[in-house]
C-alpha positions in Angstrom: 184.0 88.9 85.7 181.4 88.8 87.8 178.0 87.0 86.8 175.9 88.7 83.7 172.8 87.7 81.8 173.9 84.8 80.9 172.9 83.5 84.0 169.6 84.8 83.8 168.6 84.7 80.4 168.3 81.8 78.6 169.8 78.6 80.3 170.1 75.1 78.4 168.5 76.4 75.1 164.8 77.9 77.6 164.4 81.3 78.7 164.0 81.8 81.6 163.9 85.4 82.1 165.2 86.9 85.9 165.1 90.1 84.6 164.6 91.4 88.3 166.7 89.0 89.5 170.0 89.9 87.1 169.6 94.0 87.7 169.7 93.2 91.2 172.6 91.0 91.3 174.6 92.7 88.3 176.4 96.4 87.7 176.6 95.5 84.1 174.8 92.6 83.1 175.1 93.0 79.3 178.3 94.8 79.5 176.6 97.9 78.2 179.1 100.0 80.7 181.9 98.0 79.3 181.4 98.0 75.7 179.9 101.4 76.0 178.6 103.4 72.1 178.8 100.3 69.5 178.7 100.2 66.0 175.3 98.3 66.0 174.0 101.3 68.3 175.0 104.5 65.6 173.1 102.1 62.7 170.4 102.0 64.5 170.0 105.6 65.2 171.6 106.6 61.8 168.6 104.7 60.1 166.1 108.0 62.4 168.4 111.0 60.1 165.5 112.8 58.7 163.4 111.3 59.6 162.8 112.4 63.3 160.4 116.0 62.5 157.1 114.1 62.9 157.8 112.6 67.0 156.9 114.4 69.8 156.4 111.3 72.2 158.4 108.6 71.7 158.3 105.1 73.6 161.9 102.4 74.7 161.3 99.0 75.3 163.3 97.3 76.7 164.9 99.7 78.1 167.7 98.1 81.1 170.1 100.3 82.3 168.7 103.1 79.8 172.5 103.5 78.4 171.1 103.2 74.2 167.9 104.9 75.7 170.0 108.3 76.4 171.5 108.2 72.9 168.6 107.3 71.8 166.8 110.8 73.0 170.0 112.9 72.0 168.7 112.4 68.8 165.2 113.0 69.0 166.0 116.2 70.9 167.8 117.2 68.3 165.2 117.6 66.2 162.2 119.0 69.0 163.9 120.1 72.0 160.6 119.4 73.7 160.1 116.1 72.4 158.8 113.4 75.6 160.2 110.0 75.9 158.9 107.4 77.8 161.9 104.8 79.3 160.1 101.3 80.1 161.8 97.7 81.4 160.0 94.9 82.8 162.3 95.4 85.7 161.8 97.8 88.3 165.3 97.8 89.9 166.7 98.8 85.9 163.3 101.3 85.7 165.2 102.9 88.5 168.9 102.7 87.1 167.9 103.7 84.4 166.0 106.7 86.1 168.6 108.0 87.6 171.2 107.7 85.2 168.9 109.7 82.5 166.7 112.2 84.7 165.3 114.7 82.9 161.8 116.2 83.5 161.6 115.5 79.6 161.6 111.3 80.3 159.3 109.2 82.4 160.2 106.1 83.5 157.8 103.4 84.1 158.1 99.3 84.5 155.9 97.7 81.7 156.0 93.9 80.2 155.0 93.9 76.3 154.1 90.5 76.4 151.2 91.0 78.9 147.8 90.2 77.1 146.3 93.2 78.1 146.7 96.3 76.1 150.1 98.2 77.3 149.1 102.4 77.4 145.4 101.9 75.7 144.6 106.0 76.0 148.0 106.8 74.9 149.7 107.0 71.7 153.8 107.9 70.2 155.2 109.0 67.0 158.2 106.2 67.3 158.8 103.4 69.2 161.8 101.8 70.5 163.1 97.9 70.5 166.6 97.4 70.7 167.8 94.3 71.5 165.0 92.6 72.8 163.8 90.3 70.7 164.8 87.2 72.4 162.4 88.4 75.7 159.7 88.8 74.2 159.6 85.6 71.5 157.2 84.0 73.7 154.1 85.8 72.4 156.2 88.3 69.6 153.2 88.6 67.5 151.2 89.6 70.6 153.6 91.6 71.4 154.2 93.4 68.2 150.6 93.9 67.1 149.9 95.8 70.7 153.1 98.1 70.0 151.5 99.1 66.6 148.1 99.9 67.9 150.3 102.5 69.6 151.4 104.3 66.8 149.1 106.3 64.5 149.5 106.2 60.8 152.5 107.0 59.4 154.7 106.1 62.8 158.0 104.8 63.3 159.0 101.3 65.0 163.2 101.3 65.0 163.9 97.4 65.3 167.8 97.0 66.8 168.8 93.0 67.1 171.2 90.9 67.3 171.2 87.7 65.8 173.3 84.6 66.6 175.6 82.9 64.1 174.3 79.5 63.0 174.3 77.2 65.6 175.3 79.5 68.7 172.0 79.9 69.9 169.2 77.4 69.8 166.4 79.4 71.6 164.0 80.9 69.2 165.8 79.5 65.9 162.4 77.7 64.8 161.3 81.0 65.2 163.1 83.6 63.8 166.5 82.3 62.4 167.0 85.3 60.4 166.3 89.1 60.1 164.1 88.2 57.3 161.5 85.8 59.7 161.0 88.9 61.9 161.1 91.7 58.7 158.1 89.4 57.9 156.3 89.3 61.2 156.1 93.4 60.8 154.6 93.2 58.2 152.2 91.1 59.0 151.7 93.8 62.3 151.0 96.5 59.5 153.9 97.8 59.5 156.0 98.8 56.4 159.8 98.1 56.8 161.6 101.9 55.2 164.8 101.2 55.7 167.5 98.5 57.6 171.2 98.5 57.6 173.4 95.5 59.1 177.0 95.4 60.5 179.7 92.1 61.5 177.2 89.8 60.1 180.0 87.0 59.7 180.3 86.7 63.1 177.4 87.9 65.5 175.5 89.7 62.9 173.2 92.9 63.6 170.0 93.5 61.8 168.6 97.4 62.7 165.1 98.3 60.5 163.4 101.5 60.6 159.4 100.6 60.3 156.7 102.8 59.3 152.4 101.8 60.0 150.6 102.0 57.2 
């Protein structure tokens, strides 16, 4: 096995976030290709069932190589084949690789950092914003990132969160800020988002929590 995210993401309890270098060096840094369509992905997408009637434009933040982005797009397109999506990541290499995987005229691909202090896409809005497994990368400005993304949603717009929470003692980084899903739920609420539904899987080992929230 070659290098993976352990060498570029968190080192000695610090977030180093060498994402561009990681995607240049690693064919499958998060083992997404190896693991495929996992239960946590199914759980997150299940929350969208029956709620996509108004989704005409969606935004995927931190999409990486685009495997989940593709599953998301297929789910949205079952409700509206003409819906458009913007797929983003902080790494230009990841964006390019996702673009090759998901080449479709209904999808746009763009390099973007959701932690940026300036508003992203100030003249645009989205009906659905997705944050799949990006919490720890946003933690340094999580409240600002959530508030900035919430501004891109109209009233009634949806935000889908899919996140793993390491078990006790398995990760020190971020534990003082987000120790459990309830902490993240409180921050979503502070950003003007009401949680509609949640699903949890594998709570005992590698706890996965998915939540669908709506802008008030």
